[in-house]
C-alpha positions, 0 to 999 in steps of 0.5 A: 408276910413273914419271910423264912431263912433263905437256906430253906430254898429247895428240898434235897433229892433224897427228901422225896424217897419216903422212909418209915418216918412220922406224919409223912416228915420226908414229902416236905420241903426241909426245914419243916419237922411235921406236915401240921408245921408246915400245913400252918405255915402254908396256908397262914401264907396264902390267906394273906395271898388272897387279895391276889389269889381270888382276882379274875382277871377278866374283871381287872378294869371292871373292879379297879384291881390295880388299885384295889388289890395290889399293895400299894408299896408294890405299885410303887416299885412296879411302876418306878423307873427303878423297878419297871420290868422288862418281858424278860425279867418278868419271865425270869421272876415267875420261871427262876424266883428272881427279882432282879436287882432293883437299881439295874433298870436301864430306865433307873438313870435319867442323864447318868443320875439316879432317879430318887423320886420313887423307891430306892429298893423293892419292898421287903413284903414283895421280897419275902413273898418271892422267898416263901414260894420258894421255901413252901414249894416241894421239889419239882426237879426230875431225877438224873436217874430216869434218863435212862428210860429215855429213848427206850420205846420200840419205834412201832409205839411211837406214831401218835405220840406228842414229844411231850406224851412221848417223854410221858410214856416212856419214863412212866412204863419204864418205872412200872416194868422195874416195879413190876420186875422187882415185886412180881406183878403181871397185870395192870388196870390203867384208869382214864387210858383215854387213846391208850399209848401208855397201856400199848407200851406196857402190853406190847414193849413190857408184856404186861396184861393190861386193861386200859378203862376210859369212861368216854367211848370215843376214846375207847374206840380210838385206843382200839383202832390203834391198837389192831394196826400196833398188833399187825405191826408186832405180830409180823416182828415176832414171826419174822424174828422166829422165821429168821431164828429158824432159818439160821439154825437149819442152816447152821445144822446143814453146815454142821451135818455136811462137814460131819460128812465130809470129815469122816467117811463111813469104812467099807460103804463106798459102794453106797457113797457111790450110790448116793452121788448118782441119785444127786446127779443129773449128767452122765459122770463119764462124758469128758467133752468141754460142754459137758463138763460144763453142764455138768456142774449145774444143779438139779435144785430147780423150780418144780416146773423146769424142764428136766435135762436127762442128758446134756446134748447140744440138742434139746428135745421139747418139753414133755407133757408129763413132768416125771422126774428121771429114775435116779431122782429120789423126789416123788412123782410130780402130778400132772402140770398146769396148762400154764405150765406146759405153754411156759415150758414149750416157750422155754424148750424152743429158746434151748432149741434157738441157743442150741443151734448156734453153738453145737457144743453147749455154750454159757447161755444154753447152761443159763437157760437150765437154772431159769424158771419157765413158769415164774410169770404164771406163778406171779400171774395165779398168785396176783389173782388170787390176792385181788379176789382176797382184797375184797375181805377185811383186813386181817392180822397176819397168821402162821407162814404159808404151809403146804396146802396154802392157796398163795403160795402157788403150790404145784402139788396140789390138783386143780379141785383142791386148789380151786376150792382153797381159793374159794375158801380164802376169799371168805376167811374170817379175821384172825385174832387172838381168840381163833388164832393160837400163836397170836395169843402167845404173842406179846401185845395180843388181844389176851394181854390188851383189852380196853373198855369203857366203863366207870369203876367202882369198889363194887365192880372191880373184883368182876373185871378182874375176873373177867379181863386177867388171866387166872392163877389157880390155887388149891383151896386150903379148906375142907373140900366139902365147904367148897364142893370141890371148887379151887380158888382162883386168883389174879395175882399181883397188879398195878393201878395206874392213871397218867393224868387222871383229871379231877376226882379220877386221881382221888378215887383212884386213891381210894379204890387203891386202898380198898382193893387188892391192888399191889402198887399204885402209879398216879399223875394228876391234873385239871385239878379244877375239876377237884370237888371239896369237903369244905367251904371257905368258912369251914362248913361241911358240904359234901359229907357222902365222901365222894370228895376229892379233897381233903382226903388225909386225916391231917389236912381235915383237921384243919379243914382245908380249902382250895377254892375255885381260883386256887384250884384254876391257879394250881394248874399253871406252869411257872417253869415254862414262862422263861423257855417259851416267853413268846407263848407267855406274852401272847397269853397275857396279850389274850388277857388284856383283849379279854379284859378290855371287851368286858369292860367295853360291854359292861359300859355299853349295858350289854353285860352286868358287871360284878358280883355277875360272873363273865360270859365265857367266850371259849377259844379266840386265839386266832381271831386275837391276830387280826385286831381288837375291832375283829376280836370285839366283833367275834365276841358279840356275835358268839354271844348274840349281841348287837355287833352295831354296839360297839364300833370298830372305831370304838375299839380300837380306841380303846385298845390303843388308849390302855395298851401301854399301862394296862398290858403291862399291869395285867402282865404283873397280876398274871405273873404272880398268880402264877408264881402260887401254882406250885403251892396249891398243886403242892397242897393237893398232892401232899394230901393224897400222899399223905392219906396213903401214908396214914392208912398203908402204914397203919396197917400190920406187917409193912416192912416193904410198903412205901409211899412216894412222891417223885418229880417223874417228868421234866417240869418244862416238857410235862408241868404235872410231873409228879408222879404218886407211888405206892406200894402195899407189902 
């Protein structure tokens, strides 16, 4: 393994922002002048690492992997007293690329003297291995400028998101919103939308027209269900803001009008002023008694069912059946009140009589009684009755504020027949959404702006989806009217194609679709690299020639017949940066590999399963069974694989576990650590191939002054290991 200059360690942050350069050099780590040079060096290094790359940990015992795959000088160094790595040393090696000082181990000395029986330093080839991984790795450090998107999501959009998903959505949605504003983009297609977390933020918070597409019906149904709940929250939130603003405006206008009337009175209109004062007053202005003065201060803007007081005397008469207003009142005459109201008024009148009898001059309690709403209880009962009948209907999105003819507001202006008909109609009212509520159709996040469908998009079906789901922008036809029979051309405007952690070939197909479609911008974050299909086999022979492959896409990678293989694609999904921050979880994972390899060893020895080259059986998740010890783990595995439980006894299982634990658990940890360290290189090959394909295609077109292709570290790599965002913009 050749070493490279130590100064070529990490990429400079500016190098991830590509300009119009030759062969996408700005995608590369520093020290490389072209993609061809970088790819040549990368393939040469990975070829040397194949013994470690192509190891199946499950076959560790059955293939004697430590002796056959690990270089001898590496084995001696790792197992010498000076080179024995602690758990922390191993985590730092993987996450930081830090190979500790060879002689700093506490096990390296015996009685204060250094042990000279083993190697005196790490092998040069091992140190070169660590350096080369740093040199060939693309930058994966989050841009500090992206911290401005932290804690920016509306609280109504957060429920259901894990901390990892929240971190990803708030940054990616912020980036997309910034691009949309800068480049006049109004619509988004979210491929692989899943539960719709990103789609909802783009629609509800950033007011973009979004179509979420997923091939899984269960995911689509989940996204639609969550969308309905979010719609209710946002529609109510929007309307409450609007109503509050209207009330504030009315209050300000009323106060302003009152101030203007108080400051300037029209001359020669004293008689008109006196008439207005008489209409607003409800008691005799000429009374000089102290009780009359107290009652005269009570305003008459009470409930429509309150007992009218025509004259403030010490004795109150019973409430009349007819609730007519005094002749001087400017309000219209009230219809006959309901029986409940009459009964309430009688009760309040009786109370007034009692209070008046105890205070002949009109006490404060009599004054307070005038402000009381005698029919409030009956109103609540009536509203509760109506609301209970409405509970039998499907939950609906709140519509416009209650009007004067609304059933639920207890309006006394309606006659009983009209009210009864309205109640019957309200109990069978259809659910309201943006299709039958114009106000909701204009509300951010309504169905008009966010839709989820189950579909597999192709270049052939994309135009139809755009016409069906995106608002149309009408343009006068540039050709003669006779050519189009007077029709107009329709355009959906500028739109973005995006995918957050689109699995396997979906990201590759998204890149192809973006280049073939009218999309303006692309935001792509890939994952699940083990599902990627390849064009070439390990010998360079074409195995897929119909264009359906996911790797390689670019001409430069095709020219070298780049190949990954199943093991490399699995390693590309690893997360070396998480080993140190999650040390306990990393140790548990290594222990799990030891359990699985030991199980396979015993199964092969007992003749329950053939050894290599046969592929070991798949067990699925066994983490919780591992906690109960190896004998229980083995018994569960045999039952799951439908093998005889008595073939391996619990005593045999425990004896084998104790025998190999100290030596082979450490060795398996070394193997798994070295393989994981190669992960960023294999992932980098996939990402650079996609970026180069976009770069080659877009930059070869005319008028590319504003076009760009970027490969940026959009997320924190510890929080979200698949953190690289591919951004492309057409001119």
